[in-house]
C-alpha positions as CSV (number, residue, x, y, z in Angstrom):
1,X,-24.5,59.0,-41.4
2,X,-26.6,56.0,-42.4
3,X,-23.5,54.7,-44.2
4,X,-21.4,54.9,-41.1
5,X,-23.9,52.9,-39.0
6,X,-24.2,50.3,-41.7
7,X,-20.4,49.8,-41.6
8,X,-20.4,49.4,-37.9
9,X,-23.0,46.7,-38.1
10,X,-20.8,44.8,-40.7
11,X,-17.8,44.9,-38.5
12,X,-17.5,41.7,-36.3
13,X,-17.8,42.2,-32.6
14,X,-14.5,41.9,-30.7
15,X,-14.0,40.0,-27.4
16,X,-12.7,36.7,-28.4
17,X,-14.3,33.3,-27.9
18,X,-17.5,32.9,-25.9
19,X,-17.0,31.3,-22.3
20,X,-18.8,28.1,-23.5
21,X,-16.4,27.8,-26.5
22,X,-13.3,28.3,-24.2
23,X,-14.5,25.7,-21.8
24,X,-15.0,23.1,-24.5
25,X,-11.4,23.5,-25.6
26,X,-10.6,21.3,-22.6
27,X,-11.9,18.4,-24.7
28,X,-9.1,19.0,-27.3
29,X,-6.3,18.7,-24.8
30,X,-4.5,15.5,-25.1
31,X,-1.0,16.3,-23.8
32,X,-0.6,18.3,-20.6
33,X,2.4,20.0,-19.1
34,X,2.3,20.8,-15.3
35,X,4.3,23.8,-14.5
36,X,6.1,24.6,-11.2
37,X,3.7,25.8,-8.4
38,X,4.1,29.0,-6.5
39,X,3.7,29.0,-2.7
40,X,5.6,27.7,0.3
41,X,8.0,24.9,0.8
42,X,5.3,22.2,0.4
43,X,4.2,23.4,-3.0
44,X,6.7,21.2,-4.9
45,X,5.6,18.1,-3.1
46,X,1.9,19.1,-3.7
47,X,2.7,19.5,-7.3
48,X,4.2,15.9,-7.5
49,X,1.2,14.5,-5.9
50,X,-1.2,16.2,-8.3
51,X,1.0,14.9,-11.2
52,X,0.6,11.4,-9.7
53,X,-3.2,11.8,-9.2
54,X,-3.7,13.0,-12.8
55,X,-1.5,10.3,-14.2
56,X,-3.6,7.6,-12.4
57,X,-6.8,9.1,-13.8
58,X,-5.4,8.7,-17.4
59,X,-7.2,11.9,-18.5
60,X,-4.1,13.2,-20.4
61,X,-0.7,12.3,-21.5
62,X,1.6,14.2,-19.1
63,X,4.8,15.6,-20.5
64,X,7.9,17.3,-19.1
65,X,8.3,19.3,-22.4
66,X,6.1,22.3,-22.5
67,X,6.7,22.7,-26.2
68,X,4.9,19.5,-26.9
69,X,1.9,20.2,-24.6
70,X,-1.5,21.2,-25.8
71,X,-2.1,23.2,-22.5
72,X,-0.3,24.0,-19.3
73,X,-1.6,23.4,-15.7
74,X,-0.4,26.3,-13.4
75,X,-1.2,27.1,-9.9
76,X,0.0,27.6,-6.3
77,X,-0.3,25.5,-3.1
78,X,0.4,25.5,0.5
79,X,1.1,22.4,2.8
80,X,1.1,23.6,6.4
81,X,1.7,21.8,9.7
82,X,0.9,23.8,12.8
83,X,-0.2,23.5,16.5
84,X,-3.4,24.8,17.9
85,X,-3.2,25.5,21.7
86,X,-6.3,25.8,23.9
87,X,-5.9,26.9,27.5
88,X,-8.6,27.1,30.2
89,X,-8.5,28.0,33.8
90,X,-11.2,27.5,36.6
91,X,-11.0,28.7,40.3
92,X,-13.0,28.4,43.5
93,X,-12.0,30.3,46.5
94,X,-13.2,30.3,50.1
95,X,-12.3,31.2,53.6
96,X,-13.4,30.5,57.2
97,X,-13.1,31.8,60.7
98,X,-14.6,31.9,64.2
99,X,-15.0,34.9,66.4
100,X,-16.4,35.2,70.0
101,X,-17.2,38.3,72.1
102,X,-19.3,40.1,74.8
103,X,-21.6,43.1,74.3
104,X,-19.9,46.4,74.9
105,X,-23.0,48.0,76.6
106,X,-23.0,48.2,80.4
107,X,-26.6,46.9,80.4
108,X,-25.7,43.9,78.2
109,X,-23.7,40.9,79.4
110,X,-24.6,38.7,76.3
111,X,-21.9,36.7,74.6
112,X,-22.0,36.1,70.8
113,X,-20.5,33.6,68.6
114,X,-20.0,34.0,64.8
115,X,-18.8,31.2,62.4
116,X,-17.5,31.4,58.8
117,X,-16.2,28.8,56.5
118,X,-15.1,28.4,53.0
119,X,-12.7,26.6,50.6
120,X,-10.7,27.3,47.5
121,X,-9.5,25.4,44.4
122,X,-7.8,26.4,41.2
123,X,-7.7,24.2,38.1
124,X,-6.1,24.9,34.8
125,X,-5.6,22.9,31.6
126,X,-3.6,23.4,28.4
127,X,-4.3,21.3,25.3
128,X,-2.0,21.4,22.2
129,X,-3.4,19.9,19.0
130,X,-1.3,19.2,15.9
131,X,-2.9,20.0,12.7
132,X,-2.1,19.6,9.0
133,X,-3.8,21.5,6.3
134,X,-3.2,21.7,2.6
135,X,-4.7,23.8,-0.3
136,X,-4.2,24.4,-3.9
137,X,-5.6,26.7,-6.6
138,X,-4.9,25.4,-10.2
139,X,-5.8,26.4,-13.8
140,X,-5.4,25.0,-17.3
141,X,-4.3,27.5,-19.9
142,X,-4.3,26.9,-23.6
143,X,-1.5,28.1,-26.0
144,X,-3.3,31.5,-26.5
145,X,-3.1,32.2,-22.8
146,X,-6.8,31.6,-22.1
147,X,-7.9,29.9,-18.9
148,X,-10.0,26.8,-20.0
149,X,-10.4,25.2,-16.5
150,X,-9.7,26.1,-13.0
151,X,-10.5,24.8,-9.4
152,X,-9.6,25.4,-5.8
153,X,-9.4,22.6,-3.3
154,X,-8.4,22.4,0.4
155,X,-8.3,19.6,3.0
156,X,-7.2,18.8,6.6
157,X,-6.5,15.2,5.6
158,X,-8.2,12.1,6.6
159,X,-7.7,9.0,8.8
160,X,-5.6,7.2,6.1
161,X,-4.7,10.1,3.9
162,X,-2.5,13.2,4.2
163,X,-3.9,16.6,3.5
164,X,-1.7,17.0,0.4
165,X,-2.7,13.6,-1.1
166,X,-6.4,14.4,-0.4
167,X,-6.1,17.8,-2.2
168,X,-4.4,16.1,-5.2
169,X,-7.1,13.5,-5.5
170,X,-9.8,16.1,-5.3
171,X,-8.3,18.1,-8.1
172,X,-8.1,15.0,-10.3
173,X,-11.6,14.0,-9.6
174,X,-13.1,17.5,-10.3
175,X,-11.1,17.6,-13.5
176,X,-12.6,14.2,-14.5
177,X,-16.1,15.2,-13.4
178,X,-15.9,18.4,-15.6
179,X,-14.6,16.5,-18.6
180,X,-17.5,14.1,-18.3
181,X,-20.0,17.0,-18.2
182,X,-18.5,18.5,-21.4
183,X,-18.6,15.2,-23.2
184,X,-22.2,14.8,-22.3
185,X,-23.1,18.3,-23.7
186,X,-24.4,21.4,-22.0
187,X,-27.3,20.9,-19.5
188,X,-30.6,21.0,-21.2
189,X,-29.2,20.2,-24.7
190,X,-31.8,18.2,-26.9
191,X,-30.9,14.5,-27.3
192,X,-30.7,13.1,-30.8
193,X,-33.9,11.2,-31.8
194,X,-33.7,7.4,-32.1
195,X,-33.4,6.1,-35.6
196,X,-36.5,5.1,-37.3
197,X,-37.1,1.3,-37.5
198,X,-37.6,-0.3,-40.9
199,X,-41.2,-0.9,-41.9
200,X,-40.8,-4.7,-41.5
201,X,-39.7,-4.1,-37.7
202,X,-42.3,-1.5,-36.9
203,X,-45.1,-2.8,-34.5
C-alpha cells in the first residue's frame, strides 16, 4: 500500500497549463487571424471594423491565412437599429348646469336655484426615438484550442461615432491595455534591484 501511494505522488498532476501561463501566451502571438463572426446581419461589418481597429493599434500582424497565424480571434456580434416608442395620455373632464324649482310642500313657497359647472380636456403625445446599439464578444484562441484572452463590449454610439465603430475601438483598447499589463508583469511582482555603482562613483 505504501508503494502505491508513493507512485501516485510521483505521477505529475493533470490539468494542463495554469491560468497565468495561458494568459501570458498572448505575448507570444505575433500573427493573428480574425475568423468570421457569428450573429446577425451586422456581424460581418462589425468584424471588418474590429480588423481595422486592431490594425491601427499595430499590436499584431493580421493575416487572412489561418495556417500562418499564431492564434485566432473568434467571436459574435450584433448591430441593431430599432425604434423606441413612448406614448402618454392625460385627460381632464368637467360638466356644468343650472336648475331652478319650487318647494313641493304646501306650506313652502320657496324657490331654489342650483348651479354646476365644469370643463374637460384630453391631451395625448407619442414620441418615437430611433436607437442604434452594437455589442461583440470576442476571444483569442491559441493553436491548442485554449482561450488566452477574451472580452465583451457594447455601445450605443456617440455624437461623432457609430455604435459599431465604438465597440471595435473598445475591443482594440482593451486588448492593448491587457498586453501592457502582461508586459509589466503580474501585480505585486518584485522589481529588480538597481545595479550597484562602482566604488569610485559611490557617495
